[in-house]
All heavy atoms as a GROMACS GRO file, in nm:
protein
  505
    1LEU      N    1   8.652  19.500   0.630
    1LEU     CA    2   8.601  19.392   0.700
    1LEU      C    3   8.673  19.380   0.833
    1LEU      O    4   8.790  19.388   0.844
    1LEU     CB    5   8.619  19.264   0.616
    1LEU     CG    6   8.543  19.256   0.486
    1LEU    CD1    7   8.568  19.117   0.425
    1LEU    CD2    8   8.398  19.266   0.502
    2GLU      N    9   8.596  19.355   0.933
    2GLU     CA   10   8.640  19.338   1.069
    2GLU      C   11   8.585  19.202   1.128
    2GLU      O   12   8.468  19.170   1.107
    2GLU     CB   13   8.609  19.449   1.156
    2GLU     CG   14   8.665  19.579   1.106
    2GLU     CD   15   8.620  19.705   1.186
    2GLU    OE1   16   8.503  19.696   1.236
    2GLU    OE2   17   8.705  19.793   1.209
    3GLY      N   18   8.672  19.139   1.213
    3GLY     CA   19   8.614  19.024   1.276
    3GLY      C   20   8.547  18.914   1.199
    3GLY      O   21   8.616  18.873   1.102
    4THR      N   22   8.420  18.888   1.222
    4THR     CA   23   8.348  18.783   1.152
    4THR      C   24   8.267  18.837   1.040
    4THR      O   25   8.184  18.766   0.983
    4THR     CB   26   8.256  18.700   1.254
    4THR    OG1   27   8.160  18.797   1.304
    4THR    CG2   28   8.340  18.640   1.360
    5GLU      N   29   8.289  18.964   0.989
    5GLU     CA   30   8.205  19.019   0.879
    5GLU      C   31   8.242  18.953   0.751
    5GLU      O   32   8.358  18.933   0.715
    5GLU     CB   33   8.231  19.172   0.864
    5GLU     CG   34   8.190  19.253   0.984
    5GLU     CD   35   8.222  19.399   0.973
    5GLU    OE1   36   8.310  19.428   0.893
    5GLU    OE2   37   8.164  19.482   1.029
    6ALA      N   38   8.136  18.907   0.687
    6ALA     CA   39   8.159  18.849   0.548
    6ALA      C   40   8.145  18.959   0.445
    6ALA      O   41   8.194  18.949   0.336
    6ALA     CB   42   8.052  18.748   0.526
    7CYS      N   43   8.082  19.067   0.479
    7CYS     CA   44   8.075  19.187   0.394
    7CYS      C   45   8.054  19.318   0.484
    7CYS      O   46   8.015  19.301   0.592
    7CYS     CB   47   7.953  19.171   0.293
    7CYS     SG   48   7.794  19.147   0.372
    8ASP      N   49   8.083  19.424   0.422
    8ASP     CA   50   8.048  19.555   0.493
    8ASP      C   51   8.045  19.662   0.384
    8ASP      O   52   8.140  19.699   0.326
    8ASP     CB   53   8.165  19.582   0.591
    8ASP     CG   54   8.126  19.704   0.680
    8ASP    OD1   55   8.042  19.795   0.635
    8ASP    OD2   56   8.172  19.705   0.798
    9ASP      N   57   7.913  19.694   0.352
    9ASP     CA   58   7.896  19.788   0.244
    9ASP      C   59   7.877  19.941   0.300
    9ASP      O   60   7.830  20.023   0.222
    9ASP     CB   61   7.784  19.752   0.155
    9ASP     CG   62   7.652  19.736   0.232
    9ASP    OD1   63   7.648  19.757   0.349
    9ASP    OD2   64   7.551  19.688   0.161
   10GLY      N   65   7.904  19.957   0.424
   10GLY     CA   66   7.898  20.088   0.477
   10GLY      C   67   7.761  20.138   0.512
   10GLY      O   68   7.748  20.265   0.543
   11ASN      N   69   7.662  20.044   0.527
   11ASN     CA   70   7.537  20.087   0.565
   11ASN      C   71   7.474  19.978   0.649
   11ASN      O   72   7.528  19.861   0.647
   11ASN     CB   73   7.441  20.133   0.456
   11ASN     CG   74   7.411  20.023   0.356
   11ASN    OD1   75   7.351  19.922   0.397
   11ASN    ND2   76   7.437  20.050   0.233
   12THR      N   77   7.359  19.993   0.709
   12THR     CA   78   7.286  19.891   0.783
   12THR      C   79   7.162  19.847   0.721
   12THR      O   80   7.065  19.798   0.774
   12THR     CB   81   7.260  19.933   0.922
   12THR    OG1   82   7.177  20.052   0.919
   12THR    CG2   83   7.385  19.958   1.007
   13ASN      N   84   7.156  19.862   0.577
   13ASN     CA   85   7.037  19.824   0.503
   13ASN      C   86   7.048  19.689   0.449
   13ASN      O   87   7.156  19.646   0.391
   13ASN     CB   88   7.018  19.921   0.378
   13ASN     CG   89   6.996  20.064   0.418
   13ASN    OD1   90   6.938  20.089   0.519
   13ASN    ND2   91   7.057  20.155   0.343
   14SER      N   92   6.950  19.606   0.465
   14SER     CA   93   6.945  19.474   0.414
   14SER      C   94   6.880  19.492   0.270
   14SER      O   95   6.822  19.593   0.231
   14SER     CB   96   6.861  19.376   0.490
   14SER     OG   97   6.921  19.354   0.612
   15GLY      N   98   6.890  19.386   0.186
   15GLY     CA   99   6.833  19.384   0.049
   15GLY      C  100   6.934  19.440  -0.058
   15GLY      O  101   6.891  19.461  -0.170
   16ASP      N  102   7.054  19.465  -0.023
   16ASP     CA  103   7.146  19.515  -0.111
   16ASP      C  104   7.272  19.423  -0.140
   16ASP      O  105   7.378  19.463  -0.183
   16ASP     CB  106   7.199  19.659  -0.076
   16ASP     CG  107   7.263  19.658   0.062
   16ASP    OD1  108   7.272  19.560   0.121
   16ASP    OD2  109   7.294  19.768   0.104
   17GLY      N  110   7.250  19.297  -0.088
   17GLY     CA  111   7.359  19.200  -0.105
   17GLY      C  112   7.441  19.176   0.025
   17GLY      O  113   7.510  19.076   0.036
   18CYS      N  114   7.430  19.269   0.122
   18CYS     CA  115   7.500  19.262   0.246
   18CYS      C  116   7.397  19.292   0.361
   18CYS      O  117   7.349  19.407   0.363
   18CYS     CB  118   7.622  19.354   0.252
   18CYS     SG  119   7.717  19.344   0.402
   19ARG      N  120   7.369  19.195   0.442
   19ARG     CA  121   7.272  19.221   0.554
   19ARG      C  122   7.320  19.323   0.651
   19ARG      O  123   7.440  19.348   0.664
   19ARG     CB  124   7.242  19.090   0.629
   19ARG     CG  125   7.160  18.998   0.545
   19ARG     CD  126   7.112  18.875   0.627
   19ARG     NE  127   7.044  18.785   0.544
   19ARG     CZ  128   7.097  18.664   0.518
   19ARG    NH1  129   7.206  18.625   0.574
   19ARG    NH2  130   7.035  18.584   0.435
   20ALA      N  131   7.231  19.375   0.731
   20ALA     CA  132   7.270  19.473   0.829
   20ALA      C  133   7.368  19.406   0.933
   20ALA      O  134   7.446  19.474   1.000
   20ALA     CB  135   7.134  19.519   0.911
   21SER      N  136   7.359  19.276   0.944
   21SER     CA  137   7.453  19.203   1.032
   21SER      C  138   7.583  19.178   0.964
   21SER      O  139   7.672  19.109   1.024
   21SER     CB  140   7.384  19.068   1.071
   21SER     OG  141   7.378  18.978   0.960
   22CYS      N  142   7.610  19.231   0.847
   22CYS     CA  143   7.736  19.208   0.767
   22CYS      C  144   7.760  19.070   0.732
   22CYS      O  145   7.871  19.018   0.710
   22CYS     CB  146   7.856  19.260   0.856
   22CYS     SG  147   7.846  19.441   0.865
   23ALA      N  148   7.646  18.992   0.710
   23ALA     CA  149   7.642  18.863   0.653
   23ALA      C  150   7.603  18.876   0.494
   23ALA      O  151   7.513  18.961   0.470
   23ALA     CB  152   7.556  18.769   0.714
   24LEU      N  153   7.651  18.785   0.412
   24LEU     CA  154   7.618  18.795   0.266
   24LEU      C  155   7.467  18.752   0.250
   24LEU      O  156   7.426  18.658   0.326
   24LEU     CB  157   7.708  18.706   0.192
   24LEU     CG  158   7.849  18.763   0.170
   24LEU    CD1  159   7.928  18.656   0.093
   24LEU    CD2  160   7.847  18.884   0.092
   25GLU      N  161   7.405  18.806   0.161
   25GLU     CA  162   7.256  18.763   0.138
   25GLU      C  163   7.275  18.656   0.014
   25GLU      O  164   7.306  18.708  -0.096
   25GLU     CB  165   7.174  18.886   0.092
   25GLU     CG  166   7.155  18.984   0.207
   25GLU     CD  167   7.081  19.109   0.180
   25GLU    OE1  168   7.104  19.167   0.056
   25GLU    OE2  169   7.011  19.160   0.259
   26LEU      N  170   7.251  18.539   0.052
   26LEU     CA  171   7.273  18.428  -0.040
   26LEU      C  172   7.150  18.348  -0.071
   26LEU      O  173   7.073  18.314   0.025
   26LEU     CB  174   7.380  18.339   0.006
   26LEU     CG  175   7.523  18.403   0.032
   26LEU    CD1  176   7.606  18.301   0.095
   26LEU    CD2  177   7.579  18.449  -0.106
   27CYS      N  178   7.127  18.315  -0.194
   27CYS     CA  179   7.015  18.227  -0.229
   27CYS      C  180   7.049  18.087  -0.172
   27CYS      O  181   7.153  18.038  -0.191
   27CYS     CB  182   6.999  18.216  -0.383
   27CYS     SG  183   6.871  18.102  -0.437
   28GLY      N  184   6.953  18.028  -0.099
   28GLY     CA  185   6.973  17.894  -0.046
   28GLY      C  186   7.011  17.899   0.107
   28GLY      O  187   7.043  17.791   0.157
   29ASP      N  188   7.016  18.016   0.172
   29ASP     CA  189   7.047  18.015   0.303
   29ASP      C  190   6.930  18.012   0.401
   29ASP      O  191   6.939  18.016   0.525
   29ASP     CB  192   7.130  18.134   0.335
   29ASP     CG  193   7.059  18.271   0.308
   29ASP    OD1  194   6.942  18.269   0.287
   29ASP    OD2  195   7.131  18.372   0.331
   30GLY      N  196   6.805  17.997   0.345
   30GLY     CA  197   6.690  17.983   0.424
   30GLY      C  198   6.624  18.120   0.464
   30GLY      O  199   6.518  18.123   0.534
   31ILE      N  200   6.675  18.228   0.418
   31ILE     CA  201   6.617  18.362   0.453
   31ILE      C  202   6.594  18.428   0.315
   31ILE      O  203   6.676  18.438   0.223
   31ILE     CB  204   6.728  18.444   0.525
   31ILE    CG1  205   6.763  18.377   0.664
   31ILE    CG2  206   6.672  18.580   0.549
   31ILE    CD1  207   6.882  18.446   0.729
   32THR      N  208   6.471  18.475   0.295
   32THR     CA  209   6.432  18.546   0.175
   32THR      C  210   6.480  18.689   0.189
   32THR      O  211   6.431  18.768   0.267
   32THR     CB  212   6.284  18.541   0.154
   32THR    OG1  213   6.238  18.403   0.147
   32THR    CG2  214   6.239  18.615   0.027
   33ASP      N  215   6.572  18.728   0.108
   33ASP     CA  216   6.632  18.859   0.108
   33ASP      C  217   6.568  18.942  -0.001
   33ASP      O  218   6.608  18.942  -0.121
   33ASP     CB  219   6.786  18.857   0.080
   33ASP     CG  220   6.850  18.770   0.198
   33ASP    OD1  221   6.839  18.821   0.310
   33ASP    OD2  222   6.920  18.672   0.165
   34SER      N  223   6.463  19.015   0.030
   34SER     CA  224   6.388  19.107  -0.056
   34SER      C  225   6.467  19.229  -0.066
   34SER      O  226   6.524  19.283   0.029
   34SER     CB  227   6.251  19.125  -0.004
   34SER     OG  228   6.178  19.209  -0.085
   35PRO      N  229   6.477  19.290  -0.189
   35PRO     CA  230   6.415  19.254  -0.313
   35PRO      C  231   6.498  19.164  -0.396
   35PRO      O  232   6.458  19.132  -0.513
   35PRO     CB  233   6.397  19.391  -0.382
   35PRO     CG  234   6.520  19.465  -0.346
   35PRO     CD  235   6.543  19.422  -0.199
   36LEU      N  236   6.608  19.117  -0.359
   36LEU     CA  237   6.691  19.036  -0.434
   36LEU      C  238   6.633  18.896  -0.468
   36LEU      O  239   6.658  18.834  -0.570
   36LEU     CB  240   6.830  19.010  -0.369
   36LEU     CG  241   6.912  19.138  -0.334
   36LEU    CD1  242   7.038  19.102  -0.258
   36LEU    CD2  243   6.953  19.212  -0.460
   37GLU      N  244   6.555  18.842  -0.371
   37GLU     CA  245   6.494  18.712  -0.386
   37GLU      C  246   6.344  18.721  -0.364
   37GLU      O  247   6.296  18.789  -0.284
   37GLU     CB  248   6.550  18.616  -0.281
   37GLU     CG  249   6.697  18.593  -0.285
   37GLU     CD  250   6.755  18.514  -0.165
   37GLU    OE1  251   6.684  18.504  -0.061
   37GLU    OE2  252   6.864  18.471  -0.172
   38ALA      N  253   6.272  18.636  -0.442
   38ALA     CA  254   6.131  18.632  -0.426
   38ALA      C  255   6.098  18.527  -0.324
   38ALA      O  256   5.987  18.525  -0.260
   38ALA     CB  257   6.054  18.592  -0.556
   39CYS      N  258   6.185  18.432  -0.297
   39CYS     CA  259   6.172  18.334  -0.196
   39CYS      C  260   6.310  18.275  -0.177
   39CYS      O  261   6.408  18.311  -0.241
   39CYS     CB  262   6.077  18.219  -0.257
   39CYS     SG  263   6.135  18.153  -0.410
   40ASP      N  264   6.320  18.178  -0.087
   40ASP     CA  265   6.451  18.109  -0.067
   40ASP      C  266   6.411  17.959  -0.046
   40ASP      O  267   6.337  17.924   0.036
   40ASP     CB  268   6.518  18.155   0.059
   40ASP     CG  269   6.662  18.113   0.071
   40ASP    OD1  270   6.690  17.988   0.076
   40ASP    OD2  271   6.752  18.194   0.044
   41TYR      N  272   6.474  17.875  -0.141
   41TYR     CA  273   6.434  17.739  -0.149
   41TYR      C  274   6.454  17.660  -0.030
   41TYR      O  275   6.403  17.554   0.002
   41TYR     CB  276   6.485  17.665  -0.268
   41TYR     CG  277   6.642  17.656  -0.277
   41TYR    CD1  278   6.698  17.549  -0.213
   41TYR    CD2  279   6.707  17.745  -0.344
   41TYR    CE1  280   6.832  17.538  -0.210
   41TYR    CE2  281   6.851  17.736  -0.346
   41TYR     CZ  282   6.919  17.630  -0.280
   41TYR     OH  283   7.047  17.625  -0.290
   42ALA      N  284   6.540  17.703   0.069
   42ALA     CA  285   6.568  17.641   0.194
   42ALA      C  286   6.477  17.690   0.307
   42ALA      O  287   6.487  17.642   0.417
   42ALA     CB  288   6.715  17.663   0.231
   43ASP      N  289   6.382  17.778   0.274
   43ASP     CA  290   6.288  17.833   0.380
   43ASP      C  291   6.176  17.736   0.401
   43ASP      O  292   6.103  17.705   0.316
   43ASP     CB  293   6.229  17.962   0.319
   43ASP     CG  294   6.134  18.033   0.417
   43ASP    OD1  295   6.108  17.974   0.532
   43ASP    OD2  296   6.094  18.147   0.394
   44PRO      N  297   6.168  17.683   0.529
   44PRO     CA  298   6.068  17.578   0.566
   44PRO      C  299   5.931  17.635   0.568
   44PRO      O  300   5.838  17.548   0.558
   44PRO     CB  301   6.116  17.532   0.701
   44PRO     CG  302   6.182  17.652   0.757
   44PRO     CD  303   6.252  17.724   0.640
   45ASP      N  304   5.910  17.760   0.561
   45ASP     CA  305   5.767  17.807   0.568
   45ASP      C  306   5.713  17.852   0.430
   45ASP      O  307   5.613  17.918   0.418
   45ASP     CB  308   5.770  17.939   0.654
   45ASP     CG  309   5.806  17.902   0.801
   45ASP    OD1  310   5.771  17.790   0.840
   45ASP    OD2  311   5.870  17.988   0.864
   46LEU      N  312   5.776  17.800   0.321
   46LEU     CA  313   5.732  17.837   0.184
   46LEU      C  314   5.585  17.782   0.157
   46LEU      O  315   5.559  17.665   0.207
   46LEU     CB  316   5.828  17.773   0.087
   46LEU     CG  317   5.810  17.819  -0.066
   46LEU    CD1  318   5.822  17.976  -0.073
   46LEU    CD2  319   5.908  17.747  -0.149
   47ASP      N  320   5.505  17.853   0.100
   47ASP     CA  321   5.365  17.813   0.058
   47ASP      C  322   5.377  17.679  -0.018
   47ASP      O  323   5.448  17.680  -0.132
   47ASP     CB  324   5.304  17.920  -0.016
   47ASP     CG  325   5.166  17.894  -0.059
   47ASP    OD1  326   5.122  17.785  -0.075
   47ASP    OD2  327   5.085  17.989  -0.077
   48PRO      N  328   5.303  17.579   0.013
   48PRO     CA  329   5.307  17.455  -0.056
   48PRO      C  330   5.256  17.451  -0.194
   48PRO      O  331   5.274  17.365  -0.272
   48PRO     CB  332   5.224  17.354   0.040
   48PRO     CG  333   5.138  17.440   0.120
   48PRO     CD  334   5.206  17.565   0.142
   49ASN      N  335   5.177  17.555  -0.228
   49ASN     CA  336   5.128  17.574  -0.373
   49ASN      C  337   5.229  17.645  -0.462
   49ASN      O  338   5.200  17.666  -0.576
   49ASN     CB  339   4.992  17.657  -0.360
   49ASN     CG  340   4.886  17.576  -0.300
   49ASN    OD1  341   4.875  17.455  -0.315
   49ASN    ND2  342   4.811  17.645  -0.220
   50LEU      N  343   5.345  17.683  -0.414
   50LEU     CA  344   5.445  17.744  -0.487
   50LEU      C  345   5.579  17.666  -0.474
   50LEU      O  346   5.602  17.601  -0.370
   50LEU     CB  347   5.469  17.887  -0.442
   50LEU     CG  348   5.347  17.977  -0.452
   50LEU    CD1  349   5.377  18.103  -0.381
   50LEU    CD2  350   5.308  18.003  -0.593
   51ILE      N  351   5.655  17.670  -0.571
   51ILE     CA  352   5.788  17.616  -0.571
   51ILE      C  353   5.891  17.728  -0.576
   51ILE      O  354   5.875  17.824  -0.652
   51ILE     CB  355   5.818  17.521  -0.693
   51ILE    CG1  356   5.706  17.414  -0.713
   51ILE    CG2  357   5.952  17.454  -0.682
   51ILE    CD1  358   5.719  17.344  -0.847
   52CYS      N  359   5.997  17.724  -0.500
   52CYS     CA  360   6.103  17.818  -0.505
   52CYS      C  361   6.208  17.746  -0.585
   52CYS      O  362   6.264  17.646  -0.545
   52CYS     CB  363   6.147  17.854  -0.369
   52CYS     SG  364   6.267  17.992  -0.364
   53THR      N  365   6.255  17.813  -0.694
   53THR     CA  366   6.359  17.756  -0.778
   53THR      C  367   6.493  17.769  -0.714
   53THR      O  368   6.511  17.840  -0.610
   53THR     CB  369   6.361  17.818  -0.921
   53THR    OG1  370   6.405  17.950  -0.901
   53THR    CG2  371   6.225  17.818  -0.981
   54PHE      N  372   6.595  17.706  -0.761
   54PHE     CA  373   6.727  17.716  -0.708
   54PHE      C  374   6.799  17.852  -0.742
   54PHE      O  375   6.910  17.883  -0.694
   54PHE     CB  376   6.818  17.606  -0.764
   54PHE     CG  377   6.785  17.471  -0.698
   54PHE    CD1  378   6.720  17.373  -0.770
   54PHE    CD2  379   6.814  17.450  -0.564
   54PHE    CE1  380   6.688  17.255  -0.704
   54PHE    CE2  381   6.779  17.325  -0.507
   54PHE     CZ  382   6.717  17.230  -0.572
   55THR      N  383   6.724  17.939  -0.811
   55THR     CA  384   6.773  18.074  -0.834
   55THR      C  385   6.684  18.170  -0.744
   55THR      O  386   6.684  18.292  -0.765
   55THR     CB  387   6.768  18.120  -0.979
   55THR    OG1  388   6.632  18.097  -1.030
   55THR    CG2  389   6.857  18.032  -1.057
   56CYS      N  390   6.607  18.120  -0.653
   56CYS     CA  391   6.517  18.192  -0.557
   56CYS      C  392   6.416  18.279  -0.628
   56CYS      O  393   6.393  18.400  -0.591
   56CYS     CB  394   6.610  18.274  -0.465
   56CYS     SG  395   6.703  18.167  -0.349
   57LYS      N  396   6.354  18.216  -0.728
   57LYS     CA  397   6.237  18.274  -0.797
   57LYS      C  398   6.118  18.187  -0.769
   57LYS      O  399   6.137  18.062  -0.761
   57LYS     CB  400   6.263  18.296  -0.948
   57LYS     CG  401   6.378  18.387  -0.970
   57LYS     CD  402   6.396  18.424  -1.124
   57LYS     CE  403   6.498  18.516  -1.158
   57LYS     NZ  404   6.571  18.580  -1.063
   58LEU      N  405   5.988  18.238  -0.761
   58LEU     CA  406   5.876  18.162  -0.739
   58LEU      C  407   5.821  18.101  -0.865
   58LEU      O  408   5.820  18.168  -0.974
   58LEU     CB  409   5.766  18.242  -0.674
   58LEU     CG  410   5.787  18.275  -0.525
   58LEU    CD1  411   5.675  18.370  -0.487
   58LEU    CD2  412   5.780  18.151  -0.448
   59GLN      N  413   5.776  17.980  -0.863
   59GLN     CA  414   5.699  17.913  -0.968
   59GLN      C  415   5.577  17.838  -0.906
   59GLN      O  416   5.586  17.811  -0.790
   59GLN     CB  417   5.788  17.808  -1.044
   59GLN     CG  418   5.898  17.858  -1.128
   59GLN     CD  419   5.956  17.741  -1.207
   59GLN    OE1  420   5.945  17.630  -1.162
   59GLN    NE2  421   6.025  17.779  -1.310
   60SER      N  422   5.474  17.834  -0.981
   60SER     CA  423   5.357  17.759  -0.940
   60SER      C  424   5.388  17.617  -0.932
   60SER      O  425   5.468  17.565  -1.010
   60SER     CB  426   5.236  17.789  -1.027
   60SER     OG  427   5.197  17.920  -1.015
   61ALA      N  428   5.324  17.539  -0.846
   61ALA     CA  429   5.348  17.400  -0.831
   61ALA      C  430   5.249  17.322  -0.902
   61ALA      O  431   5.129  17.355  -0.908
   61ALA     CB  432   5.338  17.361  -0.678
   62CYS      N  433   5.289  17.215  -0.969
   62CYS     CA  434   5.200  17.126  -1.039
   62CYS      C  435   5.112  17.062  -0.924
   62CYS      O  436   5.164  17.026  -0.819
   62CYS     CB  437   5.281  17.013  -1.105
   62CYS     SG  438   5.175  16.894  -1.190
   63GLY      N  439   4.985  17.058  -0.951
   63GLY     CA  440   4.891  16.993  -0.865
   63GLY      C  441   4.805  17.101  -0.786
   63GLY      O  442   4.729  17.068  -0.704
   64ASN      N  443   4.816  17.231  -0.833
   64ASN     CA  444   4.747  17.340  -0.768
   64ASN      C  445   4.620  17.358  -0.831
   64ASN      O  446   4.535  17.446  -0.789
   64ASN     CB  447   4.826  17.465  -0.754
   64ASN     CG  448   4.852  17.529  -0.891
   64ASN    OD1  449   4.825  17.468  -0.992
   64ASN    ND2  450   4.928  17.642  -0.880
   65GLY      N  451   4.575  17.274  -0.938
   65GLY     CA  452   4.450  17.288  -1.005
   65GLY      C  453   4.440  17.399  -1.104
   65GLY      O  454   4.339  17.423  -1.168
   66VAL      N  455   4.550  17.459  -1.141
   66VAL     CA  456   4.555  17.563  -1.244
   66VAL      C  457   4.661  17.523  -1.350
   66VAL      O  458   4.776  17.495  -1.316
   66VAL     CB  459   4.602  17.695  -1.186
   66VAL    CG1  460   4.601  17.805  -1.294
   66VAL    CG2  461   4.500  17.738  -1.070
   67LEU      N  462   4.612  17.514  -1.478
   67LEU     CA  463   4.711  17.475  -1.590
   67LEU      C  464   4.788  17.607  -1.620
   67LEU      O  465   4.735  17.713  -1.657
   67LEU     CB  466   4.627  17.440  -1.715
   67LEU     CG  467   4.708  17.394  -1.831
   67LEU    CD1  468   4.786  17.272  -1.797
   67LEU    CD2  469   4.618  17.367  -1.952
   68GLU      N  470   4.918  17.603  -1.600
   68GLU     CA  471   5.012  17.710  -1.614
   68GLU      C  472   5.117  17.677  -1.724
   68GLU      O  473   5.136  17.560  -1.761
   68GLU     CB  474   5.073  17.747  -1.481
   68GLU     CG  475   4.965  17.782  -1.385
   68GLU     CD  476   5.013  17.794  -1.234
   68GLU    OE1  477   5.062  17.688  -1.187
   68GLU    OE2  478   5.008  17.894  -1.175
   69ALA      N  479   5.194  17.780  -1.754
   69ALA     CA  480   5.297  17.771  -1.855
   69ALA      C  481   5.396  17.660  -1.817
   69ALA      O  482   5.433  17.639  -1.696
   69ALA     CB  483   5.378  17.896  -1.867
   70GLY      N  484   5.425  17.565  -1.913
   70GLY     CA  485   5.510  17.459  -1.885
   70GLY      C  486   5.443  17.330  -1.843
   70GLY      O  487   5.503  17.221  -1.835
   71GLU      N  488   5.313  17.338  -1.820
   71GLU     CA  489   5.230  17.222  -1.776
   71GLU      C  490   5.150  17.174  -1.883
   71GLU      O  491   5.092  17.254  -1.965
   71GLU     CB  492   5.141  17.251  -1.655
   71GLU     CG  493   5.218  17.297  -1.528
   71GLU     CD  494   5.129  17.336  -1.420
   71GLU    OE1  495   5.009  17.374  -1.439
   71GLU    OE2  496   5.171  17.328  -1.304
   72GLN      N  497   5.138  17.044  -1.903
   72GLN     CA  498   5.054  16.982  -2.004
   72GLN      C  499   4.920  16.944  -1.951
   72GLN      O  500   4.829  16.914  -2.019
   72GLN     CB  501   5.120  16.864  -2.061
   72GLN     CG  502   5.254  16.904  -2.134
   72GLN     CD  503   5.331  16.777  -2.194
   72GLN    OE1  504   5.283  16.669  -2.184
   72GLN    NE2  505   5.430  16.807  -2.260
   0.00000   0.00000   0.00000
């Protein structure tokens, strides 16, 4: 690690836990890091018909007109 790097995995590929900018890919930082995350719950552009869980996985939202698992 050098300077302000939070991680350095020896490549410039994102989606492996360390971004090309040497920042950690973290759930809740507002950036969807694919393939690690399906969404990021802090992302302001998330589809209103979907909920992003605190583990950065997508769930359908109650009120979308479709009876889904977990809904009565």
